[in-house]
C-alpha positions in Angstrom: 97.2 84.9 167.0 100.0 83.8 164.6 102.5 84.7 167.3 100.6 82.4 169.7 100.8 79.6 167.2 104.5 80.0 166.8 105.0 79.9 170.5 103.0 76.7 170.7 105.1 75.2 167.9 108.3 75.7 169.8 107.3 75.1 173.4 104.7 72.4 173.3 106.4 69.2 174.4 106.8 65.6 174.0 104.8 63.1 172.1 103.3 64.6 169.0 102.3 63.4 165.6 103.3 64.9 162.3 104.1 61.8 160.3 104.5 61.9 156.5 102.2 64.7 156.0 102.8 65.4 152.4 99.2 66.2 151.6 97.3 69.4 151.1 96.6 72.4 153.3 93.6 71.9 155.6 91.6 74.9 154.4 88.2 75.3 152.8 86.0 78.1 151.5 85.7 80.8 154.2 82.7 82.4 152.6 80.0 82.8 155.4 77.0 81.4 153.4 79.1 78.3 152.4 80.1 77.9 156.1 76.5 77.2 157.1 76.9 73.6 155.8 79.3 70.7 156.1 82.5 71.3 154.2 85.5 68.9 153.8 88.9 70.5 154.1 91.4 68.7 151.9 93.1 65.9 153.8 96.0 63.5 153.4 95.7 59.7 153.1 97.8 59.2 156.3 96.0 58.2 159.5 97.1 58.3 163.1 98.3 54.9 164.5 96.0 52.9 166.7 95.8 54.5 170.2 97.7 57.6 169.3 96.4 61.1 169.3 97.1 64.2 167.2 96.2 67.9 168.0 95.9 70.6 165.4 95.1 74.3 165.5 94.0 76.1 162.4 93.8 79.8 162.2 92.5 81.7 159.1 91.8 85.4 158.6 89.6 86.4 155.7 88.5 89.6 154.0 85.0 89.2 152.4 83.0 91.6 150.3 80.0 90.6 148.1 77.1 92.7 147.1 74.2 91.8 144.7 70.6 92.7 144.5 68.1 91.0 142.2 64.3 91.3 142.4 63.3 90.4 146.0 66.6 88.6 146.7 69.8 90.2 147.9 73.2 89.3 149.5 75.5 91.7 151.3 78.6 90.3 152.9 81.0 93.0 154.0 83.2 91.8 156.9 86.5 90.3 158.1 86.6 87.2 160.2 89.1 85.0 161.9 88.2 81.3 162.0 90.0 79.4 164.8 89.5 75.7 164.8 90.9 73.1 167.2 91.1 69.6 165.8 91.4 66.5 168.0 92.3 63.2 166.2 92.5 59.7 167.6 93.5 56.4 166.0 90.6 54.0 166.6 92.0 50.9 164.7 94.8 50.2 162.3 94.0 52.4 159.3 91.0 54.0 161.0 90.9 57.3 162.7 88.3 59.7 164.2 88.5 63.5 164.5 86.4 66.3 165.7 86.6 70.0 164.6 85.7 72.7 167.1 85.5 76.2 165.4 85.3 79.6 167.0 84.6 82.6 164.6 85.6 86.2 165.3 83.6 88.6 163.1 84.5 92.3 162.8 85.0 95.1 160.4 88.7 94.4 160.3 91.5 96.6 158.7 92.1 95.2 155.2 89.5 97.3 153.4 91.7 100.3 153.3 94.9 98.6 152.0 92.8 96.6 149.4 91.2 99.9 148.2 94.6 101.6 148.0 95.9 98.7 145.9 93.1 99.1 143.5 93.7 102.8 143.2 97.5 102.4 142.8 97.2 100.0 139.9 94.1 101.8 138.4 92.0 98.7 139.0 88.2 99.0 139.1 86.6 98.9 142.6 83.5 97.0 141.3 80.9 96.5 144.1 83.4 97.8 146.7 82.2 101.2 145.9 79.2 100.3 148.0 81.3 99.3 151.0 81.6 101.0 154.3 85.3 100.6 155.2 86.1 98.4 158.2 82.5 97.9 159.2 80.3 94.8 159.5 77.3 94.2 157.2 76.0 90.7 156.6 72.5 90.4 155.2 70.6 87.8 153.2 67.2 88.6 151.9 65.1 85.9 150.1 61.6 86.6 148.7 61.7 90.1 150.2 62.2 88.9 153.7 65.4 89.0 155.8 66.9 85.6 156.6 69.5 87.4 158.7 70.8 90.9 159.0 74.0 91.3 161.1 75.8 94.7 161.8 77.8 93.9 164.9 81.2 92.5 165.7 80.9 89.2 167.5 82.5 86.0 168.7 80.5 82.9 167.5 80.5 79.2 167.9 80.9 77.6 164.4 79.4 74.3 163.3 81.1 71.4 165.1 82.0 68.6 162.6 83.2 65.1 163.2 84.9 62.7 160.7 85.9 59.1 160.4 88.7 58.3 157.9 89.5 54.8 156.7 92.8 54.3 154.8 91.8 51.7 152.2 95.2 51.3 150.5 98.6 52.9 150.2 97.3 55.8 148.1 93.5 55.8 148.9 91.2 56.7 151.8 87.5 57.3 152.4 86.2 59.8 154.9 82.7 60.2 156.3 81.6 63.4 158.0 78.7 64.9 159.9 78.0 68.5 160.8 76.2 69.3 164.0 74.0 72.5 163.9 75.8 74.4 166.6 76.2 77.7 164.7 73.5 80.3 164.8 71.3 80.7 161.8 70.4 84.2 163.0 74.1 85.2 162.6 74.4 83.7 159.1 76.7 80.8 159.9 74.2 77.9 160.7 71.3 76.0 159.1 69.8 74.3 162.2 70.0 70.8 160.7 72.5 68.0 160.5 74.5 67.5 157.3 76.4 64.3 156.3 78.9 63.6 153.6 81.5 61.3 152.0 85.0 62.3 150.9 87.3 60.3 148.6 91.1 60.9 149.0 93.8 60.0 146.6 97.5 60.7 147.1 100.6 59.5 145.1 104.2 60.2 144.9 105.1 61.0 141.2 108.8 61.8 141.8 111.0 61.2 144.9 110.3 64.7 146.2 106.9 65.5 144.6 103.4 64.3 145.8 100.0 64.9 144.2 96.8 64.8 146.1 93.1 64.9 145.2 89.9 65.1 147.3 86.4 64.7 145.9 83.4 64.9 148.1 79.6 64.9 148.3 77.5 66.4 151.1 73.8 65.7 151.8 72.3 68.9 153.4 69.6 68.4 155.9 66.5 70.6 155.5 68.3 74.0 155.9 65.3 76.1 156.7 66.0 78.3 153.6 63.8 78.5 150.5 65.4 77.9 147.1 68.1 75.5 148.5 69.4 72.2 147.3 69.8 69.2 149.5 73.3 68.4 148.2 76.6 69.9 147.0 79.9 68.6 145.6 83.4 69.8 146.4 87.0 68.9 145.8 90.6 69.9 145.4 93.8 69.0 143.5 97.3 69.9 144.6 101.0 69.3 144.5 103.4 69.0 147.4 107.1 69.4 146.6 110.0 68.9 149.0 112.2 72.0 149.0 114.6 71.1 151.8 114.8 68.4 154.4 112.2 70.1 156.6 110.3 72.4 154.1 107.6 71.7 151.7 106.0 74.0 149.0 102.3 73.3 148.4 99.9 74.6 145.8 96.3 73.5 145.5 93.1 74.4 143.7 89.7 73.9 145.4 86.1 74.2 144.3 82.9 74.0 146.3 79.3 74.0 144.9 76.8 76.3 146.4 73.5 74.8 147.6 71.6 78.0 147.0 69.3 78.7 144.1 68.2 82.3 144.6 69.1 83.8 141.2 72.0 85.7 142.9 75.3 84.7 141.2 77.2 86.1 144.3 75.5 83.3 146.3 74.6 80.5 143.8 77.8 80.0 141.8 80.5 77.5 142.5 83.4 78.8 144.6 86.8 78.5 143.1 90.1 79.3 144.8 93.8 78.6 144.7 96.0 78.2 147.8 99.8 78.4 148.0 102.3 78.3 150.9 104.9 76.4 152.8 105.0 73.6 155.4 107.8 73.2 157.9 108.3 70.0 159.8 110.5 69.7 162.9 110.7 67.6 166.1 107.5 65.7 165.2 105.5 68.9 164.6 104.2 70.6 161.5 103.5 74.3 160.8 101.7 75.4 157.6 101.6 79.0 156.4 99.4 79.7 153.4 97.5 82.4 151.5 94.3 81.7 149.5 93.0 83.8 146.6 89.6 83.8 144.9 89.9 82.9 141.2 86.2 82.9 140.2 84.6 85.6 138.1 81.5 85.7 140.4 83.6 85.8 143.6 81.7 83.4 145.9 84.8 83.3 148.1 86.7 85.8 150.2 88.9 88.3 148.4 91.9 86.9 150.4 92.5 84.5 153.2 95.7 84.2 155.2 96.1 81.1 157.4 98.3 78.9 159.5 98.0 75.4 160.8 99.9 73.8 163.6 100.0 70.1 164.1 101.5 68.8 167.4 
């Protein structure tokens, strides 16, 4: 998939939009229970000019393993997935743009379980809950009050939740973004909630040195009745990052992100706030941008994937 992205980067022609994209990586928490609801990927203050269009392709590959049982509730999430999202953006008015996110999710057993396990053994690190894992197989189960909400064992190709956003650039360093999630992902597969979510995102971006930019996103999401028990109707999320110009065409970006869980099941592997850090590079050439990044979970309760590798192409 990354090879395909590289080919697109070099052969896609003509009029494209990259602009002064000195903001964050467009990535959020790829933990399947969190993906049931509306999430705001960190964004830049920049908007597409009136009447112009921008196309993006975001590809992220994640290894996820979580296991916890408590009373009548349990979460098992043992899988690898590739989240491929096409993003279409259009400049509606000056300082106002609309975009729509169309995700496809490939779920499978993957191949990273064995190298991760070897890494733990090589450095004499504890395996933790991974001792329960079946290597390179799919198991995704949520049980609440003794009943299965879903129980998935098969590889699959799934439609994710389609999301749409309106962004209004309110000043040189500020923007507001409203979002809505359409319930297009299947609840029975563990990626959907069957109801519409809406939210608001506040974006701030400022150049602190000639070649260094800082960026912040803070957002609130109202979750429609999600058809789950013990679930809040809201959650908060946000990020903070730094973008530094390394060469004329190359940026280095580091960002921290958090995302509150809407669940209240008593399972810390499901209920706790997700914390992760992302680092990588952005290359800009011929009006296009390519991001390559890696995301690591930094929370003690690990409500994020062990590792996510991603790339974003803007053309």
